[in-house]
C-alpha positions as CSV (number, residue, x, y, z in Angstrom):
1,M,40.2,45.0,-6.0
2,V,36.8,45.9,-7.3
3,G,36.0,46.5,-11.0
4,P,34.3,49.6,-12.4
5,E,30.9,48.0,-12.1
6,G,31.5,46.8,-8.6
7,G,32.2,43.2,-9.8
8,E,34.9,41.0,-8.3
9,P,38.1,40.3,-10.2
10,S,38.7,36.8,-11.5
11,W,41.7,34.8,-12.8
12,V,42.6,35.1,-16.5
13,T,45.1,32.4,-16.3
14,M,47.0,30.5,-13.5
15,D,49.5,28.8,-15.9
16,P,52.5,31.1,-15.2
17,V,54.7,30.1,-12.3
18,S,56.1,33.6,-11.5
19,P,54.8,36.1,-14.0
20,N,56.8,39.3,-14.1
21,D,55.8,41.6,-17.0
22,L,53.2,41.8,-19.7
23,C,52.1,43.7,-22.8
24,F,49.3,43.5,-25.3
25,G,50.1,42.5,-28.9
26,P,48.7,43.5,-32.2
27,D,46.7,40.3,-32.3
28,G,44.8,41.1,-29.1
29,L,46.6,38.6,-27.0
30,F,48.8,39.6,-24.1
31,Y,52.3,38.4,-23.7
32,V,53.9,37.5,-20.4
33,T,57.4,36.9,-19.1
34,D,57.5,34.1,-16.6
35,P,61.0,33.8,-15.0
36,T,59.7,30.9,-12.9
37,R,62.7,31.1,-10.6
38,P,64.8,33.7,-8.6
39,I,67.2,35.8,-10.7
40,T,70.0,33.4,-9.8
41,R,68.3,30.5,-11.6
42,N,67.8,30.4,-15.4
43,N,64.6,28.8,-16.4
44,G,62.4,31.4,-18.0
45,R,59.4,31.2,-20.2
46,L,57.5,33.5,-22.6
47,Q,53.8,33.0,-22.9
48,S,50.8,34.3,-24.8
49,V,47.4,34.5,-23.2
50,D,43.9,35.0,-24.7
51,P,42.3,37.6,-22.3
52,T,38.8,36.3,-23.1
53,S,39.2,32.6,-22.9
54,G,42.3,32.4,-20.7
55,D,44.0,30.0,-23.1
56,T,47.7,30.1,-22.5
57,E,50.5,29.0,-24.7
58,I,54.2,28.6,-23.9
59,L,56.0,30.3,-26.9
60,A,59.6,29.8,-25.8
61,Q,61.7,28.6,-22.9
62,V,64.8,30.7,-22.2
63,D,67.9,30.1,-20.1
64,S,67.6,33.4,-18.4
65,Y,65.5,35.6,-16.1
66,S,63.0,37.1,-18.6
67,N,61.8,40.5,-17.5
68,G,60.4,43.4,-19.5
69,I,58.5,42.7,-22.7
70,G,56.9,44.8,-25.4
71,F,56.3,45.6,-29.1
72,G,57.8,48.6,-30.9
73,F,57.0,49.9,-34.4
74,D,57.2,46.4,-35.9
75,P,54.2,44.4,-34.8
76,E,56.0,41.2,-35.9
77,V,58.9,41.6,-33.4
78,L,58.6,40.8,-29.7
79,V,61.3,42.5,-27.5
80,V,62.3,41.0,-24.2
81,A,64.7,42.0,-21.4
82,D,67.2,39.3,-20.4
83,S,68.0,40.3,-16.8
84,T,70.5,37.5,-16.2
85,N,72.8,38.6,-18.9
86,G,72.0,42.3,-19.3
87,K,70.7,41.9,-22.9
88,I,67.7,42.9,-24.9
89,V,66.5,40.1,-27.1
90,R,64.1,40.2,-30.0
91,F,62.0,37.4,-31.5
92,S,60.2,37.5,-34.8
93,L,56.5,36.7,-34.4
94,D,54.8,34.8,-37.2
95,D,51.3,33.4,-36.8
96,G,51.7,33.1,-33.1
97,R,55.1,31.4,-33.3
98,L,58.4,32.9,-32.2
99,G,61.6,32.7,-34.2
100,P,65.1,32.3,-32.8
101,P,66.3,34.9,-30.2
102,D,68.4,37.8,-31.5
103,A,70.4,39.6,-28.7
104,F,71.0,43.0,-30.2
105,I,71.7,45.1,-27.1
106,Q,74.2,44.4,-24.4
107,V,74.4,46.9,-21.5
108,E,77.8,47.6,-20.0
109,K,76.8,47.1,-16.4
110,G,73.7,46.4,-14.3
111,R,70.7,44.2,-15.0
112,L,67.8,45.1,-17.2
113,D,64.3,45.5,-16.0
114,G,61.4,47.4,-17.6
115,F,61.5,49.4,-20.9
116,D,59.4,51.5,-23.2
117,F,59.5,52.7,-26.8
118,D,59.6,56.2,-28.0
119,V,58.1,57.5,-31.3
120,E,61.6,57.7,-32.8
121,G,61.7,53.9,-32.7
122,N,64.2,53.7,-29.8
123,L,64.2,51.7,-26.6
124,V,64.3,53.5,-23.3
125,L,65.6,51.1,-20.7
126,A,65.7,51.0,-16.9
127,V,69.0,49.6,-15.8
128,P,69.0,48.6,-12.1
129,A,72.3,48.3,-10.3
130,A,73.8,50.8,-12.7
131,G,71.2,53.4,-11.6
132,R,70.7,54.6,-15.1
133,I,68.2,55.1,-17.9
134,E,69.7,54.2,-21.3
135,T,68.3,55.0,-24.7
136,W,69.2,52.6,-27.5
137,S,68.4,52.4,-31.2
138,M,66.9,49.2,-32.6
139,E,70.2,48.8,-34.4
140,G,71.9,48.3,-31.1
141,E,73.5,51.7,-30.7
142,L,73.6,53.4,-27.3
143,L,72.2,56.9,-27.9
144,D,72.0,58.4,-24.4
145,V,72.5,57.7,-20.7
146,T,70.7,59.5,-17.9
147,V,71.9,59.1,-14.3
148,A,68.5,58.7,-12.7
149,G,69.4,59.8,-9.2
150,P,71.4,58.9,-6.1
151,H,70.3,55.3,-5.9
152,D,70.9,52.2,-8.0
153,H,67.7,50.3,-8.3
154,Y,65.4,52.0,-10.8
155,T,63.2,49.2,-12.2
156,N,60.3,50.1,-14.4
157,L,59.4,53.1,-16.5
158,A,56.7,54.5,-18.8
159,L,56.9,57.2,-21.4
160,D,53.6,59.0,-22.3
161,E,52.4,60.8,-25.4
162,H,53.4,64.2,-23.9
163,G,57.0,63.3,-23.2
164,V,56.6,62.6,-19.5
165,L,58.7,59.7,-18.3
166,I,57.7,58.0,-15.0
167,L,60.4,55.9,-13.2
168,C,60.0,53.6,-10.2
169,D,62.7,53.8,-7.6
170,A,62.5,50.4,-5.9
171,H,65.3,51.4,-3.4
172,E,63.2,54.2,-1.8
173,G,59.8,53.0,-2.8
174,T,59.1,56.3,-4.7
175,V,58.2,57.3,-8.2
176,I,60.2,59.9,-10.2
177,M,58.8,62.0,-13.0
178,Y,60.8,63.6,-15.8
179,E,59.1,66.2,-17.9
180,N,60.1,67.1,-21.5
181,W,61.9,63.8,-22.2
182,P,63.6,64.1,-25.6
183,A,61.0,62.0,-27.4
184,V,57.4,61.1,-26.6
185,G,56.2,57.6,-25.9
186,L,54.9,55.2,-28.6
187,P,51.3,54.3,-27.9
188,L,50.9,50.7,-26.8
189,F,48.7,48.1,-28.3
190,P,45.7,47.9,-28.4
191,F,45.4,51.6,-27.9
192,G,47.8,52.9,-30.5
193,A,47.9,52.4,-34.2
194,R,51.1,52.4,-36.2
195,P,52.8,54.4,-37.7
196,V,53.1,57.4,-35.3
197,T,54.5,60.8,-36.4
198,P,57.4,61.9,-34.2
199,R,57.2,65.1,-32.3
200,T,58.7,68.0,-34.1
201,A,58.9,70.6,-31.3
């Protein structure tokens, strides 16, 4: 891979054992899930990384396969997918320190992978093995289920500002696009500022 100026890429950090997913936070750091083991082993870590210096800090060790990660409307809440147990867990974030985990979503079947937030404040989840996209409120209420297609391994998704949802089908090695999703995507840090006005039409 070559950068926009023709330069060579370089390591930001080599501390994670098996990094899975990442997101930028409101503090300019990026946050990484590091399962460290195959999904059958439970020894995950959550880390923060300074993209300039490469300084890396282990914020928490979890007894599960940590997967998707992100910030929603609340910049003081870090949300993580627990693939081992099919749960979405949130951590309060205060001055770079994580509070205790709060598992507020439990899917009925399948494992969790990637997710995104919409501007209504909801979580849109890819649920592999169940072959579904599920939309949940931050109060832990299941709002909608979409059967993604004929396969059962849809892993990562992204929802843009125009209401287009992109979904990865790891079974077929293809990418699926849904137009006119019910809500548009919440801009990610550091590109989006909060609050965001929901779409009205």
